[in-house]
N, C-alpha and C positions, 0 to 999 in steps of 0.2 A: 339867340335868346329869338329874333327873325326869322330863322331857318325853323325852331324849332314852333312858332308859333302858325309858322306857313304847312307845317306836316300837320299841327292838330287839326287845321282852318281846312284844310284838302281832305284830311281820314273822314271827317264832318261830310262834308260834302262827299263825298264816296260812300258813305251808311246813309241818308238822309236826302241827298241834292237838290231842295230845298227847305227853308226854315215852315215848319211847323205840317211838314209831311211826316207821318209814322213810318215807323220801320218799316211798316208790313202795308201797307197803299203806296200807289202808283200817283204819281203829279196830275193827272186828270183821274180819276179812279180810286174812293177812298176802299177803307177795308169794308165787304156787306153790300156794295154796289154793283150794280150787274154790268160787266162788260160792254162795251160796243160790238156789236156782230163781228166777227172775224168771217172772211172769207176772199180766201188769197188763192193764186195758181200755184201750183209744187214744180219744183223742179223737173219732174220726170211726167210732168202736162196734165196731174190730176189738180183735185180743188179743195182746199180746205174750209171746211165750213161751219164756223161753231155751232149752228142752231142745229146740223143733224148727230152731233154730239151731245145735248144735253143727254142729263141723265147719267153721264159721267164725272168723275175729275179728272180737269184736262189740264197738265203744264205745259203752258208756253215757255221755251228758252228761246230769248232774243238773242242773236250772234253779230260777230264785226268780225269778220274776215281776216283771217293770217295773226288773230288773237291769241295769244297764248291761254290766257284765261277763258276765253270763249270757246275755243277746242278742248276744255277740262269738261266743264260745264256739257258741252255736247256729248263728250261719251260717256259721263259719268251720272248723269241724266236717263239715259240710254239704261245703264246701269240697275237704277232704281225701281225703274217702271219695267223694266224684264222679270227683277227678283220680285217685283208684284202680280205677274202673271196671273189671271186666274179674278183677277179684282176689275172692276170697274173704270178704269184709268189710261186715258190717252195723251200721248207724247205727241206735241208739236214742236219743230225747229222752226227759228223763222229768221231772213236774212233782209237786211234791203240791197244789199251786193250783189243783184244779181249778174253783173259783169267779172262775178268772180268763180263761175260756175266749175269751170274745169277744178280750182281749189280745192271746191268743198266734195265735187266726186270725188279725186282722187282721198282727202280727208275721211271720209263715210267708209267709202272704201274700207282702207288700211283696219277702221276701228270699228267694222261693220254694223254700222249705223242704221239700224231700220227706220227711225222715227222720220215721216215725211218732212222734207223743209218746202218751207213755204216761201215766197217771193213777194215780200212789201216793198215794189220799187220806188214808188213814190211817197213811201213812210205817210200812206194814210191812217192805216191804221195806229203803228208807231205815234204818230201823232196824237190821235186821240186818246192816247192809254196817255203820254206824256213822258215817255223813254228818253234817256240824253246820254244812258252810261250804259256798258257793255261789258258781259254779260250782266241779261236783265232776265229773273226766272219766275216766271207768276204762274202761282196754283190759284183756281178757280173749281168752287163746287157742283155738286152736282144740278144748280141750278143755276148755275151760269153767274154766279156772284164773285168777286175779288175775295179771297180767302188767304192770302198771304203772299210775299212778296221775298224775294233774294236776291239783293243788288251786288251785284260782279260776282267775285269765285273766291273762297277762301279754302283753308285747310277741311272745316268741317261743311263742306257745303254737301255732301250726300249724305251726311249725318241729318242736317238742315233739311233737303230733301225729301228723304222717308219719313221724318218723325211733321213735316206740316203736309205731306201728302195723306200717310196714315189721319193727320186729324180729318183730314176733310171728307176725305171715306167714314167718318163715322169710329174708326177705328179706337182712336183716342181721346179723352174729352180736354178742355181747355188745360186743366190743371197739369194733366197726362203731360198733356204738351211743353207747357213750361216747365215740368221737371227736368223730361227730355233733352229740349236743350240746354239749359240749366248747369247739366252733368256734362256738357261738352266742354274744355276750356276755351277762353276768348282767344281768337286768333289775331296773335301783336304784330303791331303794325310796322310796314317794313318801306323802304324809301320805294321799293318797287310796287306797293301799293299805290300809294302816293303819287308815283309818275302814272302807273294804269289810269288814274282817275281823271290826273290834268292831258292826257293823252284823249280818253273817251269825250271829255268837254272839247280837244282841239279840233275833235272828227265834226262834230256837231255845227262849230263854227264854220270848217270848211265850206261843209255842204252848204251850208248859209252862205258863202262868198265872201266870210270875214275871215281874210286873209291875215291880215296884222293881229286879231284878236287869238288866232290860232296858232300861229309863231308861237303866243306868249305866253300860251296856257304850255308848247313844246318845249320852250324854252324852262319855265319853271318843272318840267318834270324831268328833264336835263341836269336840274340843282339840283332833285331828290334823289336822280340815281346815274350817277355823267356818265356811265358805262350802259346805259338800255338803249342796243343797239338799235330795234324796233323805236323807238325816241326817235335820235339820231335821226332815221332814214324816212320818219314820219315829215320832221323839219326839212332834212332835206329835199321832199318832193312841194313840199309847201313855198320853199325858197327858191326850186325849180319852174313853178308856176306865176313868184311874184316876181322873176326877173334875177332873186339875186343867186346867179348863176357862182359866184365867189365861193359865195356864204354854203350853198350846196358840193359847192367842191370841197371843201374845208370835213364836213361831216362826211362826206365816203371815203373820202379818201382815211378816215380815222379806221370807220369800218372795215375798209376793205385792208387796211392793213393789222388788223385783228383776225378777217375771217375771208380772205382772200376772194373764194369761190362762193360768196354770199350773192346767190342771181336777182334778187333786190338790189343792189347795193350795185351790180353789172349791169344791169337794164337803165335806176335812174342814172347812173355816169353816161349811161349811150344815151339817153335823151338831154344830158347836160350841154354833150359834144355834139349834138345836131344842134340842137340852140346856139352854139358855138363858130355853128358852120364848119366844123369838120367832121367833114361828112364820114370819111373813109375810118378815120377812129372810130366815132357813130356806130357804124356798118359790122365792125371787125367785134366790138361790145355786143350791141342787140345779138347778133349772130352766136356769140355764144351763151348770153342768157336765156336765148331761145333752144341753143341744146340741153340749157342746165333744166327746161320744161317753166322758166319763168312765165308771169302772165302773156300766153300768145297772142291773145290780141289787140294786144298794146305793140308788143314790141312788132309783132306782122302790120300795123299801121306806122312806124316810126320808122321800118325798113323800107314800107311803101314811098313814106315822105323820103328818106335818102334816096331812092332810084329813079324817083323823080324830079327830085334836084340835080341827078348827074343827067340827064335827058333819057332815062332805061324804063318808057312807059311801059314797054311790055314787061318788063321784070318787077317796078312798080305795081300794075295792075294783079298780080300775081299775088304779091303781099298784100293788098288790099282786101280779095277773094278770098284771102285765109284768115286774115282779121275778123272779117263777117260770120266765116263757117266757124271758128272758137265763139264767136259772142251768139250768134247764133244757130242752135242744134234745131234737130225737131223730137218733138217726144219721146222717148225710147230710145232714139241714136245712143251710137257708141262715141265716149270722148273724143275729140278729135284728135288725131294722132301729131305729137310735135315734129314739124319737119324741119332739116334744116337749111339755111338760105342757098346752099350749093346744090342741093339733093334731097334723097331719101336719106332717112336716119336709119347708119346702123347700128341698129339695137340698143342708142341712149334711150335708159331709162331715167324713171322722174327721180329729182332731186330729194331726198327726205327732207 
């Protein structure tokens, strides 16, 4: 019974997020209210300015890096807006994960996503809206007012988004919108849905420095979906930061036992070995994860630490420089190549 009640409470949180807030509201912006001004740099060096988009329906899709539901929302929102070509509709993807540029570049290229990716690195725009769950899709009418919100991503996401955009364009009346949405079967609650809600909340807690609260949310997520590798890896990451290396090792062992080539697990395992002072083991794991195209900026940084501890200052500086190159690139520059620590890459392909 307790497990069932927990599931219901999490699903309610996923749909509404806070008590008293409508499903088509944000925490800080109500239906029909004007959205705060959005003026953010994009990944390719341009600027997204909401004032310049007045007169068009604007769809903002707020994404989280390396999250399956965000990937689906990014891809499907592109498809919906593309199908409405010729209509005054603008699509903007937003992320706070500036450090994940290589990941986004790869995903966008693979799925031919053309929407600008705006970077809200300090979460100022997110804060004004009151967003805590990802993905969150916001539909703004031609006057810049909140028309509707889709929280998270479900099986009927494309149909919902298409209906809401058509409503904001004036192609559907309120009654027609209700009929169109009612005609779609409601998505059944699943353990993965509950785990995703806990994971989203844990991310917010972690970014606020509330590691204990983040760990509790992730543990609840694992109770709902015990085989969820992404939740395991998030918890292992938080445990590592909090100094619980044994707890991190247990989780990483489970992930690697079922997926020996999981690049994020190898990277985290290498980080744990570094913190334990096992430099050779850490170096081997991190170099392997680097060859698998894991987060190059973090891997190079940790490899720099390893070589610095080993007294190889020149080698350490090489990796620190590579970390900077991976994190800071000139607008329009090609993605940085992943180079193994031992020399140039021999045709290594990015991990899917």
